[in-house]
C-alpha positions as CSV (number, residue, x, y, z in Angstrom):
1,M,0.0,-0.1,0.4
2,K,1.4,3.0,-1.0
3,P,2.1,5.8,2.0
4,L,-0.7,8.3,2.2
5,P,-1.1,11.8,3.9
6,D,-2.1,11.9,7.3
7,P,-4.6,13.5,7.8
8,Y,-5.8,12.4,4.8
9,P,-8.4,15.2,2.8
10,I,-11.5,13.7,1.3
11,E,-12.9,16.0,-1.4
12,P,-16.6,16.0,-1.9
13,L,-18.1,15.2,-5.5
14,T,-19.1,17.6,-7.6
15,K,-21.7,15.8,-9.5
16,P,-23.7,12.4,-9.0
17,P,-21.5,9.6,-9.3
18,N,-22.8,6.7,-12.1
19,C,-19.7,4.2,-12.3
20,T,-19.3,0.5,-11.7
21,I,-16.8,-0.3,-9.0
22,T,-14.8,-3.5,-8.0
23,V,-14.4,-4.3,-4.8
24,P,-11.6,-7.3,-3.3
25,G,-12.8,-10.3,-2.4
26,S,-14.7,-10.9,1.1
27,K,-12.2,-11.1,4.3
28,S,-15.1,-13.5,6.0
29,I,-15.3,-15.9,3.1
30,T,-11.5,-15.9,2.6
31,N,-10.4,-16.9,6.1
32,R,-12.7,-19.6,6.4
33,A,-11.9,-20.7,3.2
34,L,-8.3,-21.1,4.0
35,I,-9.4,-23.0,7.0
36,L,-11.5,-25.5,5.3
37,A,-9.1,-26.2,2.5
38,A,-6.1,-26.7,4.8
39,L,-8.3,-29.2,6.6
40,A,-9.7,-30.9,3.4
41,K,-6.9,-33.3,1.8
42,G,-4.9,-32.2,-1.2
43,K,-4.4,-29.1,-3.3
44,C,-7.3,-26.6,-3.4
45,T,-7.0,-23.1,-5.2
46,L,-9.1,-19.8,-3.7
47,R,-9.8,-17.8,-6.7
48,G,-10.3,-14.1,-5.9
49,A,-9.3,-13.9,-2.6
50,L,-9.2,-11.1,-0.6
51,W,-5.1,-10.4,-0.3
52,A,-4.9,-8.1,3.1
53,D,-3.7,-7.4,6.4
54,D,-6.4,-10.0,7.9
55,T,-5.6,-12.5,5.3
56,Q,-2.0,-12.1,4.7
57,V,-1.6,-13.4,8.6
58,M,-3.8,-16.2,8.1
59,V,-1.7,-17.3,5.3
60,D,1.5,-16.8,7.1
61,S,0.2,-18.8,9.9
62,L,-0.7,-21.8,8.1
63,N,2.3,-21.9,6.4
64,K,4.1,-22.2,10.2
65,L,1.7,-24.8,11.0
66,G,3.1,-27.0,7.7
67,I,0.4,-26.5,5.7
68,K,1.5,-25.2,2.5
69,T,-0.6,-22.3,1.2
70,T,1.1,-20.4,-1.7
71,P,-0.6,-17.0,-3.0
72,S,-0.4,-15.8,-6.5
73,K,0.4,-12.3,-7.3
74,P,-2.3,-9.7,-6.2
75,D,-4.3,-7.8,-8.9
76,E,-5.1,-3.7,-9.0
77,N,-8.4,-5.1,-6.8
78,S,-6.3,-6.5,-4.1
79,N,-7.5,-10.0,-4.8
80,C,-4.9,-13.2,-5.8
81,D,-5.4,-16.7,-5.9
82,I,-4.5,-18.6,-3.2
83,E,-3.5,-22.3,-3.4
84,V,-3.8,-24.2,-0.3
85,E,-2.1,-27.9,0.1
86,G,-4.9,-29.5,2.5
87,Q,-3.4,-31.9,5.2
88,G,-6.6,-34.0,6.0
89,G,-7.5,-32.5,9.0
90,E,-3.8,-33.0,10.5
91,I,-1.2,-30.1,11.8
92,P,2.2,-31.2,10.2
93,A,4.3,-28.8,12.9
94,K,4.5,-29.8,16.4
95,K,5.4,-26.7,17.6
96,A,4.6,-22.8,16.6
97,E,4.3,-19.2,17.0
98,L,1.3,-17.7,15.5
99,Y,1.1,-13.7,15.2
100,V,-2.5,-12.8,14.0
101,G,-2.6,-8.6,14.6
102,N,-5.8,-7.5,15.5
103,A,-7.4,-10.3,13.2
104,G,-10.4,-11.5,14.8
105,T,-11.3,-14.2,12.4
106,A,-7.7,-15.5,12.4
107,A,-7.5,-15.7,16.4
108,R,-10.7,-17.3,16.8
109,F,-9.9,-19.7,13.8
110,L,-6.7,-20.5,14.4
111,T,-6.8,-21.1,17.8
112,A,-9.4,-23.9,17.1
113,L,-7.6,-25.0,14.0
114,V,-4.3,-25.6,15.9
115,C,-6.4,-28.0,19.3
116,L,-6.2,-31.0,16.1
117,G,-2.8,-31.1,16.3
118,H,-0.6,-32.6,18.5
119,G,2.0,-30.0,20.1
120,E,2.7,-26.8,21.3
121,Y,1.4,-23.4,19.8
122,R,1.6,-20.1,21.1
123,I,-0.9,-16.9,19.0
124,S,-0.7,-13.2,20.0
125,G,-1.9,-10.5,18.3
126,D,-1.5,-6.8,18.6
127,P,-2.6,-5.0,22.0
128,R,-6.4,-4.3,20.7
129,M,-6.5,-7.9,19.8
130,N,-4.8,-9.0,23.3
131,E,-8.0,-7.2,24.8
132,R,-10.6,-8.6,22.7
133,P,-12.5,-11.8,24.2
134,M,-11.4,-15.0,24.3
135,K,-12.9,-17.3,27.0
136,D,-15.8,-18.8,25.9
137,L,-13.8,-19.9,23.1
138,F,-10.9,-21.0,25.3
139,E,-13.5,-22.9,27.9
140,A,-15.2,-24.9,25.0
141,L,-11.7,-26.1,23.9
142,K,-10.5,-27.6,27.5
143,S,-14.0,-28.9,27.7
144,V,-12.9,-31.5,25.0
145,G,-9.4,-32.3,26.4
146,V,-6.8,-28.8,25.1
147,E,-4.7,-27.4,28.3
148,I,-4.5,-23.6,27.2
149,D,-2.4,-21.1,29.4
150,S,-3.2,-17.1,29.3
151,P,-3.4,-13.9,31.1
152,N,-7.0,-13.2,32.0
153,D,-8.4,-15.7,29.1
154,R,-7.1,-13.8,26.3
155,L,-4.6,-13.6,24.3
156,P,-1.0,-14.3,24.0
157,A,-2.2,-17.9,24.7
158,T,-0.1,-21.1,24.9
159,I,-2.4,-24.2,23.6
160,R,-1.1,-27.6,24.6
161,S,-2.7,-30.4,22.8
162,K,-3.0,-34.1,21.4
163,G,-5.8,-34.0,19.4
164,L,-9.7,-33.5,20.5
165,R,-11.2,-36.3,21.7
166,G,-14.3,-34.8,20.5
167,G,-18.1,-35.3,21.8
168,V,-20.7,-32.1,22.8
169,V,-19.0,-28.8,23.4
170,T,-21.4,-25.9,24.9
171,V,-20.0,-22.6,23.5
172,N,-21.4,-18.6,24.9
173,L,-21.7,-16.8,22.0
174,T,-22.2,-13.3,24.1
175,D,-19.0,-11.6,22.9
176,S,-18.4,-13.2,19.7
177,S,-20.5,-15.1,17.0
178,Q,-16.5,-16.3,15.5
179,F,-16.4,-18.5,18.7
180,A,-19.1,-21.1,17.4
181,S,-17.9,-20.6,13.6
182,A,-13.9,-21.7,14.8
183,L,-15.5,-24.8,16.3
184,M,-17.8,-25.3,13.3
185,L,-15.0,-24.9,10.8
186,I,-13.0,-27.9,12.9
187,R,-16.4,-30.2,14.0
188,K,-16.3,-32.6,11.6
189,C,-11.9,-33.2,11.5
190,A,-12.8,-33.4,15.8
191,E,-15.8,-34.6,15.5
192,L,-17.8,-32.4,18.0
193,Q,-21.4,-31.5,18.1
194,I,-22.1,-27.8,18.9
195,N,-24.3,-26.5,21.2
196,F,-25.3,-23.0,21.2
197,P,-28.7,-20.5,21.7
198,K,-30.4,-21.4,17.9
199,W,-31.6,-18.2,17.3
200,E,-28.0,-17.1,16.7
201,I,-27.6,-19.4,13.2
202,E,-29.8,-16.9,12.0
203,Q,-27.1,-14.3,12.4
204,G,-25.3,-13.6,9.0
205,Y,-21.8,-14.7,9.9
206,L,-22.7,-18.5,11.6
207,T,-25.4,-18.7,8.6
208,M,-21.9,-18.5,6.5
209,T,-20.1,-20.8,8.3
210,E,-22.9,-23.4,8.1
211,E,-23.0,-23.2,4.3
212,M,-19.7,-23.3,3.9
213,T,-18.8,-26.4,5.9
214,S,-22.3,-28.3,5.2
215,S,-20.5,-30.4,2.1
216,A,-17.0,-31.3,1.2
217,F,-14.6,-28.7,0.5
218,P,-13.8,-28.4,-3.2
219,T,-10.6,-27.8,-5.3
220,D,-11.3,-25.0,-6.7
221,Y,-13.4,-22.4,-4.7
222,S,-14.6,-18.4,-5.9
223,I,-14.5,-15.9,-3.5
224,E,-17.9,-14.0,-3.4
225,P,-17.0,-9.4,-3.2
226,D,-16.7,-8.1,0.2
227,Y,-20.3,-6.4,0.4
228,S,-19.0,-4.9,4.0
229,S,-16.7,-3.1,1.3
230,A,-19.2,-2.4,-1.2
231,S,-21.4,-0.7,1.3
232,Y,-19.0,2.2,1.1
233,F,-20.0,2.7,-2.2
234,W,-23.7,1.9,-2.6
235,G,-23.6,4.6,0.5
236,A,-21.7,6.9,-1.7
237,G,-24.5,6.7,-4.5
238,F,-27.3,7.4,-1.9
239,L,-25.6,10.3,-0.6
240,K,-25.0,12.2,-4.1
241,Q,-28.2,10.9,-5.5
242,G,-26.5,8.9,-8.1
243,K,-25.9,4.9,-9.3
244,V,-23.0,3.2,-8.1
245,E,-23.3,-0.8,-8.8
246,V,-20.6,-3.2,-7.8
247,E,-19.4,-5.8,-9.8
248,G,-20.4,-9.1,-8.8
249,W,-23.2,-8.5,-6.9
250,E,-27.3,-8.8,-8.2
251,N,-30.2,-7.5,-6.4
252,K,-31.1,-10.5,-4.6
253,K,-30.3,-12.0,-1.4
254,S,-26.0,-13.0,-1.0
255,H,-25.6,-16.4,-0.7
256,L,-23.0,-16.5,1.7
257,Q,-23.2,-12.7,3.1
258,I,-25.3,-10.7,5.4
259,D,-24.3,-7.3,4.0
260,G,-25.1,-8.0,0.5
261,E,-28.9,-6.6,1.6
262,F,-27.3,-3.6,2.5
263,P,-29.1,-1.6,-0.6
264,K,-32.6,-2.9,0.6
265,F,-31.9,-0.6,3.5
266,L,-31.4,2.8,1.4
267,P,-33.1,5.2,2.6
268,P,-32.5,4.1,6.2
269,P,-35.1,2.7,8.4
270,E,-36.4,3.9,12.0
271,R,-34.9,0.9,13.1
272,I,-31.7,-1.8,12.3
273,S,-30.6,-5.0,14.2
274,R,-27.0,-5.4,13.6
275,R,-27.3,-9.0,14.9
276,A,-30.4,-9.9,12.0
277,N,-30.1,-7.5,9.8
278,L,-26.6,-6.4,8.5
279,G,-23.1,-7.1,9.5
280,D,-20.3,-4.3,9.4
281,S,-22.2,-2.2,6.6
282,I,-24.2,-1.1,9.4
283,M,-21.6,1.5,10.3
284,T,-22.2,3.2,6.8
285,L,-25.5,2.9,7.1
286,A,-25.0,4.9,10.0
287,I,-23.8,7.9,7.9
288,C,-26.5,7.8,5.9
289,A,-28.7,8.0,8.7
290,L,-27.6,11.9,8.8
291,F,-29.3,12.4,5.8
292,A,-32.3,10.4,6.3
293,K,-36.0,11.8,6.6
294,Q,-36.6,10.3,10.0
295,P,-33.6,9.2,13.2
296,M,-32.5,6.0,12.9
297,R,-31.9,2.7,15.9
298,I,-29.5,0.8,15.8
299,V,-30.3,-2.4,18.1
300,D,-28.8,-6.0,18.8
301,A,-25.4,-3.8,18.4
302,A,-23.5,-4.6,22.0
303,R,-20.7,-7.0,20.0
304,M,-19.6,-3.8,18.5
305,R,-18.0,-2.5,21.6
306,L,-15.3,-5.6,21.2
307,Q,-14.2,-4.9,17.7
308,E,-11.3,-3.6,16.8
309,T,-12.2,-0.5,18.7
310,D,-15.4,-0.4,20.7
311,R,-17.2,0.5,17.5
312,I,-20.3,2.1,19.1
313,K,-18.2,4.8,21.6
314,A,-16.3,5.6,18.7
315,M,-19.3,5.8,16.2
316,V,-21.3,8.4,18.6
317,T,-17.9,10.4,19.6
318,E,-17.1,11.1,15.7
319,L,-20.5,11.5,14.6
320,R,-20.5,14.5,17.8
321,R,-17.3,15.9,16.0
322,V,-19.2,16.7,12.7
323,G,-22.6,17.3,13.8
324,G,-22.6,17.8,17.0
325,E,-24.1,16.3,20.3
326,D,-28.0,16.4,18.9
327,V,-26.7,14.1,16.1
328,V,-26.5,10.8,17.9
329,E,-27.2,9.2,21.4
330,E,-25.6,6.3,22.7
331,T,-27.7,3.6,24.2
332,S,-27.0,0.2,26.1
333,D,-27.1,-2.2,22.7
334,G,-26.4,0.7,19.9
335,F,-27.0,4.3,19.0
336,I,-29.9,6.6,17.8
337,V,-28.8,8.8,14.7
338,R,-30.9,11.8,14.3
339,P,-30.6,13.5,10.7
340,K,-29.2,17.3,10.2
341,P,-29.3,19.2,7.2
342,P,-26.0,19.3,5.4
343,Q,-25.2,22.7,6.0
344,L,-25.1,22.4,9.4
345,L,-22.8,20.0,9.4
346,R,-19.0,20.6,10.0
347,P,-15.5,20.3,9.0
348,A,-13.5,17.7,11.3
349,D,-10.5,15.7,11.5
350,I,-11.7,11.8,12.5
351,E,-10.0,9.8,14.6
352,T,-10.1,6.1,13.1
353,Y,-8.9,4.7,16.7
354,N,-6.7,2.4,14.3
355,D,-10.3,0.9,12.7
356,H,-10.6,0.2,9.0
357,R,-13.8,0.7,9.1
358,M,-14.2,4.0,10.8
359,A,-12.3,5.3,8.1
360,M,-13.7,3.9,5.5
361,C,-17.8,4.8,6.6
362,F,-16.6,8.7,7.3
363,S,-14.6,8.5,4.1
364,V,-18.0,8.5,2.7
365,L,-19.4,11.4,4.5
366,G,-16.3,13.0,3.2
367,L,-17.8,12.9,-0.4
368,K,-21.0,15.2,1.2
369,V,-19.5,17.1,3.8
370,P,-16.7,19.3,3.0
371,G,-13.6,19.4,5.3
372,I,-13.5,15.9,6.1
373,R,-10.0,14.3,7.1
374,I,-9.3,10.7,7.8
375,K,-6.7,10.3,10.4
376,N,-4.4,7.1,10.1
377,P,-6.1,6.5,6.6
378,Q,-3.5,3.5,6.4
379,C,-5.1,1.4,8.4
380,V,-7.6,0.3,5.8
381,S,-4.8,-2.1,4.9
382,K,-6.6,-4.1,7.3
383,T,-9.0,-5.4,4.4
384,F,-8.9,-2.8,1.7
385,P,-5.1,-1.7,0.9
386,N,-6.5,0.1,-2.6
387,F,-9.8,1.6,-1.0
388,F,-8.7,5.8,-1.3
389,D,-7.6,4.6,-5.3
390,K,-11.3,2.7,-5.2
391,L,-12.9,5.9,-3.8
392,E,-11.3,8.3,-6.5
393,Q,-13.2,6.5,-9.3
394,L,-16.6,7.8,-8.3
395,R,-15.4,10.9,-9.8
């Protein structure tokens, strides 16, 4: 990723956009597919996989575990093909040090994966990842025969395993649905039966995992475009009353990603659920709600506090920076965004809290409101390295 000015100025669009944008492959699908390909037997090629920070740490970790994983040179859309030499559920390495940065999917999925091995594995992350919850996943894995040493039930953690003994495992999903996804990815190899609240399977990311694990993983697998990333361009089209299409998306429910539903929530509704309606794209919808006809209440969003940053607090703080105290109200499980005339919104330097989605959703605001500058713009490399180049294509 090329160096960017910090803060990075966003120039408003002077006319409605009318274009088709290509976005990178889905991070959520790529990291699930990498685990499933590693557990399969023989070579598998992932087509159109995302090549960004969160998937690079997964590829690096699989190689350290002795599972040969080879990416092609990424294209201009941050996509590549990744060849994985699956080991049929075996973990060749008996010892490994794995670093996952602030990638929650990699942290949770790799924790479960190494438990199939016979050896000692240490997993660590950056300071924020080492604050994020892991306890319920650790407890579930301990219940089927794994020894895990960690401070305060978080990373860094040392995992000692002689393989999993199988059986019934119960996991609490209050803090993250990724705990269940991690167990679901290895359940066939580990002969696990997983108990968790049934309503949770209706959440998009668990549905994604369920569908991806429901049959044998193929030797050639195509990754969908990332519809969380697409939301920024759909949102830009709404704010500027233009037409922005995303290549590879059709006006129907995505097979795997809940954020493929984003366009149907424009203009923003009075109420939206983070659990039932949208995933990470709900942050983009919050920006759009500044220009809606009525306030929008985001509910079922408590888990947003436990992601790359406390996203509820961050969104409330930065929306107030642009629009004042009256545009947003924090609630116990989300927040309320109230519309305000664009001429009353003010220039601001946006704190991103090293969170890629904060940087990207407030960049969309800058296409409408003059004087928006994004601090630490490099943080978009987590999932969308060429985001700002793509944003310029709207012109």
